[in-house]
N, CA, C and O atoms as CSV, one atom per row, in Angstrom:
chain,resi,resn,atom,element,x,y,z
A,1,MET,N,N,9.041,-16.515,21.299
A,1,MET,CA,C,9.870,-15.327,21.295
A,1,MET,C,C,11.172,-15.576,20.534
A,1,MET,O,O,11.661,-14.691,19.831
A,2,ARG,N,N,11.727,-16.763,20.670
A,2,ARG,CA,C,12.979,-17.066,19.988
A,2,ARG,C,C,12.807,-17.052,18.472
A,2,ARG,O,O,13.712,-16.625,17.755
A,3,SER,N,N,11.657,-17.515,17.974
A,3,SER,CA,C,11.456,-17.543,16.524
A,3,SER,C,C,11.398,-16.129,15.952
A,3,SER,O,O,11.828,-15.903,14.821
A,4,VAL,N,N,10.875,-15.179,16.717
A,4,VAL,CA,C,10.862,-13.789,16.268
A,4,VAL,C,C,12.289,-13.278,16.119
A,4,VAL,O,O,12.618,-12.624,15.129
A,5,GLY,N,N,13.131,-13.573,17.096
A,5,GLY,CA,C,14.527,-13.157,17.032
A,5,GLY,C,C,15.245,-13.786,15.847
A,5,GLY,O,O,16.037,-13.126,15.173
A,6,ARG,N,N,14.969,-15.062,15.592
A,6,ARG,CA,C,15.583,-15.741,14.447
A,6,ARG,C,C,15.104,-15.146,13.139
A,6,ARG,O,O,15.886,-14.967,12.205
A,7,ALA,N,N,13.813,-14.840,13.073
A,7,ALA,CA,C,13.260,-14.243,11.851
A,7,ALA,C,C,13.888,-12.880,11.601
A,7,ALA,O,O,14.232,-12.550,10.466
A,8,ALA,N,N,14.038,-12.089,12.659
A,8,ALA,CA,C,14.667,-10.767,12.515
A,8,ALA,C,C,16.121,-10.913,12.088
A,8,ALA,O,O,16.620,-10.121,11.289
A,9,GLY,N,N,16.798,-11.925,12.619
A,9,GLY,CA,C,18.184,-12.175,12.232
A,9,GLY,C,C,18.306,-12.567,10.772
A,9,GLY,O,O,19.226,-12.125,10.083
A,10,LYS,N,N,17.380,-13.395,10.291
A,10,LYS,CA,C,17.373,-13.776,8.875
A,10,LYS,C,C,17.143,-12.557,8.002
A,10,LYS,O,O,17.819,-12.363,6.991
A,11,ARG,N,N,16.190,-11.747,8.399
A,11,ARG,CA,C,15.876,-10.560,7.596
A,11,ARG,C,C,17.050,-9.600,7.583
A,11,ARG,O,O,17.327,-8.973,6.561
A,12,ARG,N,N,17.742,-9.477,8.704
A,12,ARG,CA,C,18.918,-8.598,8.764
A,12,ARG,C,C,20.001,-9.110,7.810
A,12,ARG,O,O,20.619,-8.321,7.096
A,13,LYS,N,N,20.230,-10.422,7.796
A,13,LYS,CA,C,21.224,-10.993,6.884
A,13,LYS,C,C,20.787,-10.809,5.433
A,13,LYS,O,O,21.621,-10.596,4.553
A,14,SER,N,N,19.506,-10.890,5.188
A,14,SER,CA,C,18.984,-10.682,3.829
A,14,SER,C,C,19.198,-9.243,3.385
A,14,SER,O,O,19.597,-8.994,2.247
A,15,ARG,N,N,18.936,-8.300,4.273
A,15,ARG,CA,C,19.173,-6.889,3.952
A,15,ARG,C,C,20.657,-6.642,3.696
A,15,ARG,O,O,21.025,-5.916,2.772
A,16,GLU,N,N,21.492,-7.243,4.511
A,16,GLU,CA,C,22.933,-7.063,4.339
A,16,GLU,C,C,23.383,-7.624,2.983
A,16,GLU,O,O,24.191,-6.998,2.297
A,17,ALA,N,N,22.877,-8.777,2.600
A,17,ALA,CA,C,23.218,-9.358,1.297
A,17,ALA,C,C,22.724,-8.450,0.167
A,17,ALA,O,O,23.437,-8.230,-0.812
A,18,ALA,N,N,21.505,-7.927,0.304
A,18,ALA,CA,C,20.958,-7.013,-0.708
A,18,ALA,C,C,21.808,-5.753,-0.800
A,18,ALA,O,O,22.116,-5.285,-1.896
A,19,PHE,N,N,22.184,-5.207,0.343
A,19,PHE,CA,C,23.036,-4.016,0.362
A,19,PHE,C,C,24.352,-4.284,-0.368
A,19,PHE,O,O,24.775,-3.485,-1.204
A,20,GLN,N,N,24.992,-5.403,-0.052
A,20,GLN,CA,C,26.288,-5.702,-0.659
A,20,GLN,C,C,26.165,-5.857,-2.172
A,20,GLN,O,O,27.033,-5.398,-2.915
A,21,LEU,N,N,25.102,-6.496,-2.628
A,21,LEU,CA,C,24.909,-6.651,-4.068
A,21,LEU,C,C,24.642,-5.298,-4.734
A,21,LEU,O,O,25.224,-4.992,-5.775
A,22,LEU,N,N,23.774,-4.501,-4.144
A,22,LEU,CA,C,23.475,-3.184,-4.725
A,22,LEU,C,C,24.711,-2.284,-4.730
A,22,LEU,O,O,24.903,-1.497,-5.657
A,23,PHE,N,N,25.536,-2.397,-3.713
A,23,PHE,CA,C,26.791,-1.646,-3.664
A,23,PHE,C,C,27.698,-2.070,-4.821
A,23,PHE,O,O,28.289,-1.225,-5.493
A,24,GLN,N,N,27.804,-3.371,-5.047
A,24,GLN,CA,C,28.624,-3.879,-6.152
A,24,GLN,C,C,28.086,-3.393,-7.502
A,24,GLN,O,O,28.863,-3.058,-8.397
A,25,CYS,N,N,26.771,-3.356,-7.644
A,25,CYS,CA,C,26.172,-2.879,-8.890
A,25,CYS,C,C,26.484,-1.403,-9.101
A,25,CYS,O,O,26.781,-0.981,-10.219
A,26,ASP,N,N,26.419,-0.626,-8.038
A,26,ASP,CA,C,26.641,0.813,-8.129
A,26,ASP,C,C,28.119,1.139,-8.345
A,26,ASP,O,O,28.468,1.852,-9.286
A,27,VAL,N,N,28.965,0.631,-7.496
A,27,VAL,CA,C,30.384,0.985,-7.518
A,27,VAL,C,C,31.166,0.122,-8.511
A,27,VAL,O,O,31.990,0.633,-9.269
A,28,GLY,N,N,30.908,-1.171,-8.501
A,28,GLY,CA,C,31.656,-2.086,-9.349
A,28,GLY,C,C,31.062,-2.273,-10.730
A,28,GLY,O,O,31.628,-2.970,-11.571
A,29,LYS,N,N,29.917,-1.644,-10.958
A,29,LYS,CA,C,29.232,-1.720,-12.259
A,29,LYS,C,C,28.908,-3.156,-12.671
A,29,LYS,O,O,28.880,-3.474,-13.860
A,30,ILE,N,N,28.664,-4.021,-11.685
A,30,ILE,CA,C,28.264,-5.400,-11.952
A,30,ILE,C,C,26.785,-5.383,-12.347
A,30,ILE,O,O,25.978,-4.765,-11.652
A,31,PRO,N,N,26.412,-6.044,-13.442
A,31,PRO,CA,C,24.991,-6.097,-13.805
A,31,PRO,C,C,24.175,-6.790,-12.712
A,31,PRO,O,O,24.600,-7.803,-12.156
A,32,LEU,N,N,23.014,-6.241,-12.416
A,32,LEU,CA,C,22.172,-6.784,-11.349
A,32,LEU,C,C,21.867,-8.255,-11.594
A,32,LEU,O,O,21.929,-9.056,-10.662
A,33,SER,N,N,21.544,-8.619,-12.805
A,33,SER,CA,C,21.186,-10.021,-13.102
A,33,SER,C,C,22.332,-10.973,-12.760
A,33,SER,O,O,22.099,-12.060,-12.232
A,34,GLU,N,N,23.564,-10.568,-13.056
A,34,GLU,CA,C,24.726,-11.399,-12.718
A,34,GLU,C,C,24.899,-11.506,-11.205
A,34,GLU,O,O,25.159,-12.584,-10.671
A,35,GLY,N,N,24.753,-10.390,-10.537
A,35,GLY,CA,C,24.883,-10.392,-9.083
A,35,GLY,C,C,23.821,-11.249,-8.418
A,35,GLY,O,O,24.112,-11.993,-7.482
A,36,LEU,N,N,22.584,-11.144,-8.902
A,36,LEU,CA,C,21.504,-11.960,-8.338
A,36,LEU,C,C,21.750,-13.444,-8.598
A,36,LEU,O,O,21.514,-14.271,-7.717
A,37,ALA,N,N,22.219,-13.790,-9.792
A,37,ALA,CA,C,22.494,-15.189,-10.115
A,37,ALA,C,C,23.559,-15.753,-9.179
A,37,ALA,O,O,23.445,-16.887,-8.714
A,38,GLU,N,N,24.585,-14.965,-8.905
A,38,GLU,CA,C,25.645,-15.411,-8.000
A,38,GLU,C,C,25.118,-15.537,-6.566
A,38,GLU,O,O,25.406,-16.512,-5.871
A,39,LEU,N,N,24.359,-14.556,-6.145
A,39,LEU,CA,C,23.791,-14.552,-4.791
A,39,LEU,C,C,22.821,-15.720,-4.599
A,39,LEU,O,O,22.719,-16.275,-3.505
A,40,ARG,N,N,22.126,-16.082,-5.643
A,40,ARG,CA,C,21.117,-17.148,-5.583
A,40,ARG,C,C,21.758,-18.503,-5.286
A,40,ARG,O,O,21.077,-19.423,-4.831
A,41,LYS,N,N,23.051,-18.633,-5.538
A,41,LYS,CA,C,23.754,-19.901,-5.300
A,41,LYS,C,C,23.850,-20.243,-3.817
A,41,LYS,O,O,24.053,-21.401,-3.452
A,42,ARG,N,N,23.701,-19.226,-2.963
A,42,ARG,CA,C,23.722,-19.472,-1.517
A,42,ARG,C,C,22.444,-20.216,-1.127
A,42,ARG,O,O,21.433,-20.138,-1.825
A,43,PRO,N,N,22.499,-20.936,-0.006
A,43,PRO,CA,C,21.255,-21.574,0.465
A,43,PRO,C,C,20.313,-20.502,1.047
A,43,PRO,O,O,20.688,-19.778,1.969
A,44,TRP,N,N,19.109,-20.408,0.508
A,44,TRP,CA,C,18.149,-19.397,0.934
A,44,TRP,C,C,16.832,-20.031,1.334
A,44,TRP,O,O,16.368,-20.976,0.695
A,45,ASP,N,N,16.247,-19.522,2.363
A,45,ASP,CA,C,14.847,-19.787,2.669
A,45,ASP,C,C,14.047,-19.109,1.549
A,45,ASP,O,O,14.366,-17.973,1.196
A,46,PRO,N,N,13.038,-19.746,0.983
A,46,PRO,CA,C,12.310,-19.141,-0.150
A,46,PRO,C,C,11.755,-17.742,0.130
A,46,PRO,O,O,11.802,-16.880,-0.747
A,47,GLN,N,N,11.238,-17.507,1.321
A,47,GLN,CA,C,10.704,-16.181,1.652
A,47,GLN,C,C,11.811,-15.141,1.725
A,47,GLN,O,O,11.626,-14.001,1.299
A,48,GLU,N,N,12.948,-15.528,2.259
A,48,GLU,CA,C,14.053,-14.585,2.352
A,48,GLU,C,C,14.616,-14.277,0.970
A,48,GLU,O,O,14.973,-13.133,0.687
A,49,TRP,N,N,14.697,-15.293,0.103
A,49,TRP,CA,C,15.182,-15.022,-1.251
A,49,TRP,C,C,14.226,-14.068,-1.974
A,49,TRP,O,O,14.667,-13.150,-2.664
A,50,GLU,N,N,12.929,-14.287,-1.814
A,50,GLU,CA,C,11.942,-13.393,-2.442
A,50,GLU,C,C,12.129,-11.956,-1.950
A,50,GLU,O,O,12.055,-11.009,-2.734
A,51,PHE,N,N,12.371,-11.803,-0.653
A,51,PHE,CA,C,12.621,-10.480,-0.076
A,51,PHE,C,C,13.865,-9.840,-0.698
A,51,PHE,O,O,13.818,-8.686,-1.125
A,52,VAL,N,N,14.973,-10.579,-0.751
A,52,VAL,CA,C,16.232,-10.061,-1.304
A,52,VAL,C,C,16.043,-9.669,-2.763
A,52,VAL,O,O,16.436,-8.577,-3.174
A,53,GLU,N,N,15.448,-10.548,-3.533
A,53,GLU,CA,C,15.279,-10.289,-4.962
A,53,GLU,C,C,14.370,-9.083,-5.204
A,53,GLU,O,O,14.675,-8.232,-6.039
A,54,THR,N,N,13.269,-9.011,-4.482
A,54,THR,CA,C,12.346,-7.878,-4.617
A,54,THR,C,C,13.031,-6.571,-4.235
A,54,THR,O,O,12.908,-5.570,-4.941
A,55,LEU,N,N,13.754,-6.582,-3.116
A,55,LEU,CA,C,14.444,-5.388,-2.642
A,55,LEU,C,C,15.520,-4.944,-3.642
A,55,LEU,O,O,15.633,-3.758,-3.950
A,56,CYS,N,N,16.292,-5.883,-4.136
A,56,CYS,CA,C,17.362,-5.545,-5.090
A,56,CYS,C,C,16.793,-5.039,-6.415
A,56,CYS,O,O,17.189,-3.981,-6.904
A,57,ARG,N,N,15.876,-5.790,-6.983
A,57,ARG,CA,C,15.319,-5.387,-8.283
A,57,ARG,C,C,14.594,-4.049,-8.184
A,57,ARG,O,O,14.789,-3.167,-9.020
A,58,GLY,N,N,13.761,-3.903,-7.161
A,58,GLY,CA,C,13.005,-2.663,-7.004
A,58,GLY,C,C,13.903,-1.462,-6.795
A,58,GLY,O,O,13.700,-0.411,-7.403
A,59,THR,N,N,14.892,-1.615,-5.938
A,59,THR,CA,C,15.826,-0.519,-5.661
A,59,THR,C,C,16.603,-0.148,-6.916
A,59,THR,O,O,16.732,1.031,-7.244
A,60,TRP,N,N,17.115,-1.141,-7.612
A,60,TRP,CA,C,17.946,-0.874,-8.780
A,60,TRP,C,C,17.127,-0.257,-9.917
A,60,TRP,O,O,17.580,0.681,-10.574
A,61,GLU,N,N,15.934,-0.780,-10.142
A,61,GLU,CA,C,15.098,-0.274,-11.236
A,61,GLU,C,C,14.605,1.151,-10.977
A,61,GLU,O,O,14.358,1.901,-11.921
A,62,ARG,N,N,14.464,1.523,-9.719
A,62,ARG,CA,C,13.931,2.843,-9.377
A,62,ARG,C,C,14.989,3.782,-8.817
A,62,ARG,O,O,14.646,4.774,-8.173
A,63,ARG,N,N,16.249,3.497,-9.042
A,63,ARG,CA,C,17.306,4.297,-8.409
A,63,ARG,C,C,17.273,5.760,-8.816
A,63,ARG,O,O,17.584,6.621,-7.992
A,64,GLU,N,N,16.909,6.074,-10.047
A,64,GLU,CA,C,16.855,7.488,-10.446
A,64,GLU,C,C,15.761,8.221,-9.666
A,64,GLU,O,O,15.980,9.325,-9.167
A,65,GLU,N,N,14.603,7.612,-9.566
A,65,GLU,CA,C,13.494,8.183,-8.791
A,65,GLU,C,C,13.880,8.297,-7.314
A,65,GLU,O,O,13.597,9.309,-6.672
A,66,LEU,N,N,14.521,7.268,-6.782
A,66,LEU,CA,C,14.956,7.276,-5.383
A,66,LEU,C,C,16.015,8.344,-5.142
A,66,LEU,O,O,16.006,9.005,-4.104
A,67,ASP,N,N,16.932,8.517,-6.098
A,67,ASP,CA,C,17.968,9.541,-5.956
A,67,ASP,C,C,17.359,10.939,-5.892
A,67,ASP,O,O,17.819,11.780,-5.119
A,68,LEU,N,N,16.332,11.193,-6.697
A,68,LEU,CA,C,15.653,12.498,-6.639
A,68,LEU,C,C,15.042,12.720,-5.262
A,68,LEU,O,O,15.157,13.801,-4.685
A,69,LEU,N,N,14.397,11.690,-4.747
A,69,LEU,CA,C,13.775,11.773,-3.429
A,69,LEU,C,C,14.830,11.984,-2.339
A,69,LEU,O,O,14.677,12.862,-1.490
A,70,ILE,N,N,15.874,11.203,-2.360
A,70,ILE,CA,C,16.943,11.319,-1.362
A,70,ILE,C,C,17.585,12.703,-1.447
A,70,ILE,O,O,17.838,13.337,-0.423
A,71,GLY,N,N,17.844,13.164,-2.656
A,71,GLY,CA,C,18.448,14.481,-2.850
A,71,GLY,C,C,17.618,15.604,-2.274
A,71,GLY,O,O,18.157,16.613,-1.817
A,72,ARG,N,N,16.306,15.433,-2.293
A,72,ARG,CA,C,15.398,16.440,-1.745
A,72,ARG,C,C,15.568,16.596,-0.232
A,72,ARG,O,O,15.359,17.682,0.309
A,73,TYR,N,N,15.947,15.511,0.451
A,73,TYR,CA,C,16.007,15.533,1.913
A,73,TYR,C,C,17.422,15.440,2.484
A,73,TYR,O,O,17.599,15.512,3.700
A,74,ALA,N,N,18.417,15.283,1.637
A,74,ALA,CA,C,19.808,15.207,2.101
A,74,ALA,C,C,20.399,16.603,2.075
A,74,ALA,O,O,21.102,16.981,1.138
A,75,SER,N,N,20.111,17.337,3.086
A,75,SER,CA,C,20.516,18.731,3.197
A,75,SER,C,C,22.022,18.908,2.991
A,75,SER,O,O,22.832,18.329,3.715
A,76,GLY,N,N,22.379,19.713,1.999
A,76,GLY,CA,C,23.780,20.016,1.747
A,76,GLY,C,C,24.529,18.957,0.953
A,76,GLY,O,O,25.741,19.072,0.770
A,77,TRP,N,N,23.836,17.931,0.479
A,77,TRP,CA,C,24.488,16.858,-0.263
A,77,TRP,C,C,23.762,16.587,-1.570
A,77,TRP,O,O,22.534,16.644,-1.633
A,78,THR,N,N,24.522,16.294,-2.600
A,78,THR,CA,C,23.931,15.743,-3.813
A,78,THR,C,C,24.167,14.240,-3.742
A,78,THR,O,O,25.151,13.791,-3.154
A,79,VAL,N,N,23.288,13.482,-4.325
A,79,VAL,CA,C,23.403,12.026,-4.238
A,79,VAL,C,C,24.722,11.524,-4.837
A,79,VAL,O,O,25.362,10.663,-4.233
A,80,PRO,N,N,25.152,12.025,-5.997
A,80,PRO,CA,C,26.429,11.528,-6.540
A,80,PRO,C,C,27.643,11.799,-5.642
A,80,PRO,O,O,28.630,11.066,-5.704
A,81,ARG,N,N,27.577,12.838,-4.815
A,81,ARG,CA,C,28.707,13.164,-3.933
A,81,ARG,C,C,28.687,12.400,-2.613
A,81,ARG,O,O,29.665,12.439,-1.866
A,82,MET,N,N,27.608,11.719,-2.321
A,82,MET,CA,C,27.520,10.945,-1.076
A,82,MET,C,C,28.482,9.767,-1.120
A,82,MET,O,O,28.848,9.274,-2.187
A,83,ALA,N,N,28.874,9.337,0.059
A,83,ALA,CA,C,29.636,8.091,0.146
A,83,ALA,C,C,28.777,6.978,-0.453
A,83,ALA,O,O,27.570,6.920,-0.218
A,84,ALA,N,N,29.404,6.105,-1.220
A,84,ALA,CA,C,28.665,5.040,-1.902
A,84,ALA,C,C,27.892,4.151,-0.927
A,84,ALA,O,O,26.795,3.688,-1.238
A,85,VAL,N,N,28.465,3.920,0.240
A,85,VAL,CA,C,27.778,3.112,1.252
A,85,VAL,C,C,26.482,3.807,1.667
A,85,VAL,O,O,25.421,3.184,1.678
A,86,ASP,N,N,26.564,5.078,2.003
A,86,ASP,CA,C,25.383,5.822,2.448
A,86,ASP,C,C,24.339,5.881,1.334
A,86,ASP,O,O,23.151,5.681,1.583
A,87,ARG,N,N,24.772,6.150,0.132
A,87,ARG,CA,C,23.866,6.245,-1.015
A,87,ARG,C,C,23.130,4.916,-1.238
A,87,ARG,O,O,21.920,4.901,-1.468
A,88,THR,N,N,23.853,3.830,-1.171
A,88,THR,CA,C,23.246,2.516,-1.383
A,88,THR,C,C,22.239,2.192,-0.291
A,88,THR,O,O,21.142,1.714,-0.579
A,89,ILE,N,N,22.599,2.444,0.947
A,89,ILE,CA,C,21.690,2.175,2.069
A,89,ILE,C,C,20.446,3.046,1.959
A,89,ILE,O,O,19.333,2.562,2.167
A,90,LEU,N,N,20.617,4.319,1.635
A,90,LEU,CA,C,19.474,5.216,1.515
A,90,LEU,C,C,18.543,4.788,0.385
A,90,LEU,O,O,17.324,4.803,0.554
A,91,ARG,N,N,19.092,4.412,-0.747
A,91,ARG,CA,C,18.247,3.941,-1.857
A,91,ARG,C,C,17.436,2.724,-1.436
A,91,ARG,O,O,16.223,2.665,-1.636
A,92,MET,N,N,18.124,1.766,-0.856
A,92,MET,CA,C,17.483,0.518,-0.471
A,92,MET,C,C,16.393,0.753,0.582
A,92,MET,O,O,15.291,0.217,0.470
A,93,ALA,N,N,16.703,1.544,1.585
A,93,ALA,CA,C,15.732,1.809,2.651
A,93,ALA,C,C,14.569,2.654,2.146
A,93,ALA,O,O,13.424,2.423,2.536
A,94,ALA,N,N,14.844,3.625,1.290
A,94,ALA,CA,C,13.756,4.440,0.732
A,94,ALA,C,C,12.822,3.566,-0.094
A,94,ALA,O,O,11.603,3.717,-0.020
A,95,TYR,N,N,13.381,2.664,-0.871
A,95,TYR,CA,C,12.539,1.748,-1.641
A,95,TYR,C,C,11.666,0.917,-0.704
A,95,TYR,O,O,10.459,0.791,-0.913
A,96,GLU,N,N,12.284,0.356,0.321
A,96,GLU,CA,C,11.536,-0.486,1.254
A,96,GLU,C,C,10.456,0.315,1.980
A,96,GLU,O,O,9.349,-0.182,2.186
A,97,LEU,N,N,10.769,1.544,2.366
A,97,LEU,CA,C,9.769,2.402,3.020
A,97,LEU,C,C,8.564,2.661,2.121
A,97,LEU,O,O,7.419,2.599,2.568
A,98,LEU,N,N,8.833,2.947,0.865
A,98,LEU,CA,C,7.786,3.376,-0.054
A,98,LEU,C,C,7.042,2.239,-0.739
A,98,LEU,O,O,5.876,2.403,-1.100
A,99,HIS,N,N,7.680,1.099,-0.925
A,99,HIS,CA,C,7.103,0.077,-1.797
A,99,HIS,C,C,6.938,-1.304,-1.176
A,99,HIS,O,O,6.448,-2.218,-1.839
A,100,MET,N,N,7.334,-1.472,0.070
A,100,MET,CA,C,7.191,-2.773,0.714
A,100,MET,C,C,6.383,-2.598,1.999
A,100,MET,O,O,6.119,-1.476,2.432
A,101,GLU,N,N,6.006,-3.697,2.586
A,101,GLU,CA,C,5.109,-3.667,3.745
A,101,GLU,C,C,5.823,-3.634,5.093
A,101,GLU,O,O,5.179,-3.790,6.130
A,102,THR,N,N,7.107,-3.439,5.098
A,102,THR,CA,C,7.881,-3.435,6.340
A,102,THR,C,C,7.555,-2.180,7.158
A,102,THR,O,O,7.484,-1.087,6.595
A,103,PRO,N,N,7.357,-2.316,8.462
A,103,PRO,CA,C,7.124,-1.127,9.293
A,103,PRO,C,C,8.285,-0.131,9.172
A,103,PRO,O,O,9.451,-0.524,9.130
A,104,ALA,N,N,7.955,1.135,9.119
A,104,ALA,CA,C,8.956,2.190,8.932
A,104,ALA,C,C,10.041,2.151,10.000
A,104,ALA,O,O,11.218,2.340,9.694
A,105,SER,N,N,9.658,1.910,11.242
A,105,SER,CA,C,10.662,1.895,12.313
A,105,SER,C,C,11.690,0.794,12.087
A,105,SER,O,O,12.869,0.973,12.393
A,106,VAL,N,N,11.253,-0.341,11.556
A,106,VAL,CA,C,12.172,-1.449,11.276
A,106,VAL,C,C,13.110,-1.065,10.135
A,106,VAL,O,O,14.318,-1.282,10.222
A,107,VAL,N,N,12.557,-0.499,9.070
A,107,VAL,CA,C,13.370,-0.104,7.915
A,107,VAL,C,C,14.446,0.886,8.349
A,107,VAL,O,O,15.621,0.715,8.022
A,108,ILE,N,N,14.049,1.909,9.076
A,108,ILE,CA,C,14.998,2.948,9.488
A,108,ILE,C,C,16.051,2.382,10.440
A,108,ILE,O,O,17.242,2.651,10.279
A,109,ASN,N,N,15.622,1.604,11.427
A,109,ASN,CA,C,16.585,1.016,12.372
A,109,ASN,C,C,17.584,0.109,11.669
A,109,ASN,O,O,18.780,0.161,11.956
A,110,GLU,N,N,17.104,-0.716,10.757
A,110,GLU,CA,C,18.000,-1.622,10.037
A,110,GLU,C,C,18.971,-0.851,9.149
A,110,GLU,O,O,20.142,-1.216,9.042
A,111,ALA,N,N,18.489,0.208,8.516
A,111,ALA,CA,C,19.358,1.031,7.665
A,111,ALA,C,C,20.448,1.698,8.501
A,111,ALA,O,O,21.606,1.752,8.087
A,112,VAL,N,N,20.084,2.198,9.659
A,112,VAL,CA,C,21.067,2.827,10.548
A,112,VAL,C,C,22.113,1.801,10.992
A,112,VAL,O,O,23.304,2.112,11.044
A,113,GLU,N,N,21.679,0.600,11.307
A,113,GLU,CA,C,22.629,-0.448,11.704
A,113,GLU,C,C,23.586,-0.783,10.565
A,113,GLU,O,O,24.784,-0.950,10.794
A,114,LEU,N,N,23.067,-0.884,9.334
A,114,LEU,CA,C,23.941,-1.119,8.179
A,114,LEU,C,C,24.943,0.026,8.021
A,114,LEU,O,O,26.121,-0.204,7.749
A,115,ALA,N,N,24.467,1.246,8.193
A,115,ALA,CA,C,25.340,2.417,8.050
A,115,ALA,C,C,26.444,2.407,9.107
A,115,ALA,O,O,27.592,2.739,8.813
A,116,LYS,N,N,26.098,2.031,10.321
A,116,LYS,CA,C,27.104,1.964,11.386
A,116,LYS,C,C,28.129,0.870,11.099
A,116,LYS,O,O,29.315,1.031,11.384
A,117,LYS,N,N,27.668,-0.230,10.541
A,117,LYS,CA,C,28.553,-1.368,10.278
A,117,LYS,C,C,29.479,-1.118,9.081
A,117,LYS,O,O,30.660,-1.463,9.124
A,118,PHE,N,N,28.940,-0.521,8.020
A,118,PHE,CA,C,29.704,-0.408,6.782
A,118,PHE,C,C,30.159,1.013,6.443
A,118,PHE,O,O,31.035,1.197,5.598
A,119,GLY,N,N,29.575,2.002,7.086
A,119,GLY,CA,C,29.881,3.386,6.742
A,119,GLY,C,C,30.899,4.033,7.657
A,119,GLY,O,O,31.670,3.363,8.344
A,120,THR,N,N,30.879,5.352,7.644
A,120,THR,CA,C,31.788,6.142,8.471
A,120,THR,C,C,31.188,6.363,9.849
A,120,THR,O,O,30.084,5.903,10.141
A,121,GLU,N,N,31.911,7.059,10.674
A,121,GLU,CA,C,31.435,7.383,12.022
A,121,GLU,C,C,30.128,8.176,11.982
A,121,GLU,O,O,29.291,8.039,12.874
A,122,ASP,N,N,29.952,9.002,10.952
A,122,ASP,CA,C,28.761,9.847,10.840
A,122,ASP,C,C,27.629,9.233,10.022
A,122,ASP,O,O,26.542,9.806,9.947
A,123,SER,N,N,27.868,8.087,9.415
A,123,SER,CA,C,26.877,7.502,8.511
A,123,SER,C,C,25.540,7.187,9.182
A,123,SER,O,O,24.483,7.440,8.605
A,124,GLY,N,N,25.581,6.647,10.372
A,124,GLY,CA,C,24.344,6.298,11.071
A,124,GLY,C,C,23.438,7.499,11.277
A,124,GLY,O,O,22.236,7.431,11.020
A,125,ARG,N,N,24.014,8.595,11.738
A,125,ARG,CA,C,23.219,9.820,11.968
A,125,ARG,C,C,22.695,10.382,10.649
A,125,ARG,O,O,21.544,10.809,10.556
A,126,PHE,N,N,23.551,10.376,9.638
A,126,PHE,CA,C,23.165,10.901,8.335
A,126,PHE,C,C,21.998,10.100,7.754
A,126,PHE,O,O,20.998,10.676,7.325
A,127,VAL,N,N,22.127,8.787,7.740
A,127,VAL,CA,C,21.079,7.910,7.200
A,127,VAL,C,C,19.792,8.081,8.003
A,127,VAL,O,O,18.709,8.168,7.425
A,128,ASN,N,N,19.901,8.131,9.315
A,128,ASN,CA,C,18.726,8.311,10.161
A,128,ASN,C,C,18.012,9.626,9.841
A,128,ASN,O,O,16.786,9.655,9.734
A,129,GLY,N,N,18.763,10.698,9.689
A,129,GLY,CA,C,18.168,12.002,9.408
A,129,GLY,C,C,17.459,12.051,8.063
A,129,GLY,O,O,16.345,12.564,7.964
A,130,VAL,N,N,18.099,11.520,7.032
A,130,VAL,CA,C,17.492,11.540,5.693
A,130,VAL,C,C,16.247,10.661,5.663
A,130,VAL,O,O,15.206,11.076,5.155
A,131,LEU,N,N,16.349,9.447,6.206
A,131,LEU,CA,C,15.191,8.549,6.189
A,131,LEU,C,C,14.060,9.077,7.062
A,131,LEU,O,O,12.888,8.915,6.723
A,132,GLY,N,N,14.403,9.707,8.184
A,132,GLY,CA,C,13.361,10.307,9.028
A,132,GLY,C,C,12.603,11.379,8.271
A,132,GLY,O,O,11.378,11.460,8.371
A,133,ALA,N,N,13.314,12.202,7.515
A,133,ALA,CA,C,12.664,13.257,6.723
A,133,ALA,C,C,11.806,12.652,5.614
A,133,ALA,O,O,10.694,13.118,5.363
A,134,ILE,N,N,12.318,11.621,4.956
A,134,ILE,CA,C,11.526,10.956,3.914
A,134,ILE,C,C,10.265,10.372,4.531
A,134,ILE,O,O,9.174,10.522,3.981
A,135,PHE,N,N,10.411,9.712,5.662
A,135,PHE,CA,C,9.245,9.125,6.317
A,135,PHE,C,C,8.211,10.197,6.669
A,135,PHE,O,O,7.034,10.059,6.336
A,136,ARG,N,N,8.648,11.254,7.335
A,136,ARG,CA,C,7.713,12.302,7.763
A,136,ARG,C,C,7.013,12.974,6.586
A,136,ARG,O,O,5.817,13.259,6.647
A,137,ASN,N,N,7.759,13.222,5.522
A,137,ASN,CA,C,7.217,14.009,4.423
A,137,ASN,C,C,6.609,13.205,3.293
A,137,ASN,O,O,5.775,13.724,2.552
A,138,GLU,N,N,7.002,11.962,3.143
A,138,GLU,CA,C,6.540,11.179,2.006
A,138,GLU,C,C,5.681,9.977,2.411
A,138,GLU,O,O,4.806,9.561,1.652
A,139,VAL,N,N,5.920,9.423,3.583
A,139,VAL,CA,C,5.194,8.228,3.981
A,139,VAL,C,C,4.090,8.557,4.972
A,139,VAL,O,O,2.920,8.275,4.715
A,140,ALA,N,N,4.450,9.149,6.101
A,140,ALA,CA,C,3.474,9.451,7.139
A,140,ALA,C,C,2.419,10.434,6.655
A,140,ALA,O,O,1.255,10.345,7.044
A,141,SER,N,N,2.826,11.369,5.808
A,141,SER,CA,C,1.880,12.376,5.325
A,141,SER,C,C,0.850,11.795,4.362
A,141,SER,O,O,-0.181,12.421,4.116
A,142,THR,N,N,1.112,10.603,3.812
A,142,THR,CA,C,0.162,9.995,2.879
A,142,THR,C,C,-0.751,9.001,3.554
A,142,THR,O,O,-1.706,8.532,2.935
A,143,LYS,N,N,-0.488,8.662,4.810
A,143,LYS,CA,C,-1.318,7.715,5.544
A,143,LYS,C,C,-2.627,8.383,5.947
A,143,LYS,O,O,-2.640,9.530,6.393
A,144,VAL,N,N,-3.705,7.664,5.788
A,144,VAL,CA,C,-5.015,8.170,6.200
A,144,VAL,C,C,-5.207,7.824,7.669
A,144,VAL,O,O,-5.109,6.664,8.069
A,145,GLU,N,N,-5.475,8.821,8.439
A,145,GLU,CA,C,-5.664,8.612,9.882
A,145,GLU,C,C,-7.084,8.186,10.170
A,145,GLU,O,O,-7.439,7.962,11.327
């Protein structure tokens, strides 16, 4: 049981590192390759580094597609007008929901936790609502029962 908790803790730290790098790329206009090279200098478990790199590259390369998807479900908001923290978390979580093997409940819960930690008082609810709509309409609806 303890190893599961440790694994979840590692993955949470990996998501947080990916979020921070993607935020820097979006707001600070840092090239992804430079950010990844700097991040790679930290000591990483090989599986966790693969997760971070895949999440960062996939999210960044597909951000226009992800923004269209997020915009469809972010009632009353355009993606460019969103808080940068919320936008970054939503992009990253939407990518993980659609293109990685992580269970949806884990992706959404982790995204909400990131939003609560780094966003505004309303960020957690906002992120949860948008990701829930994406899940219901884009992920769950494509699963074969």
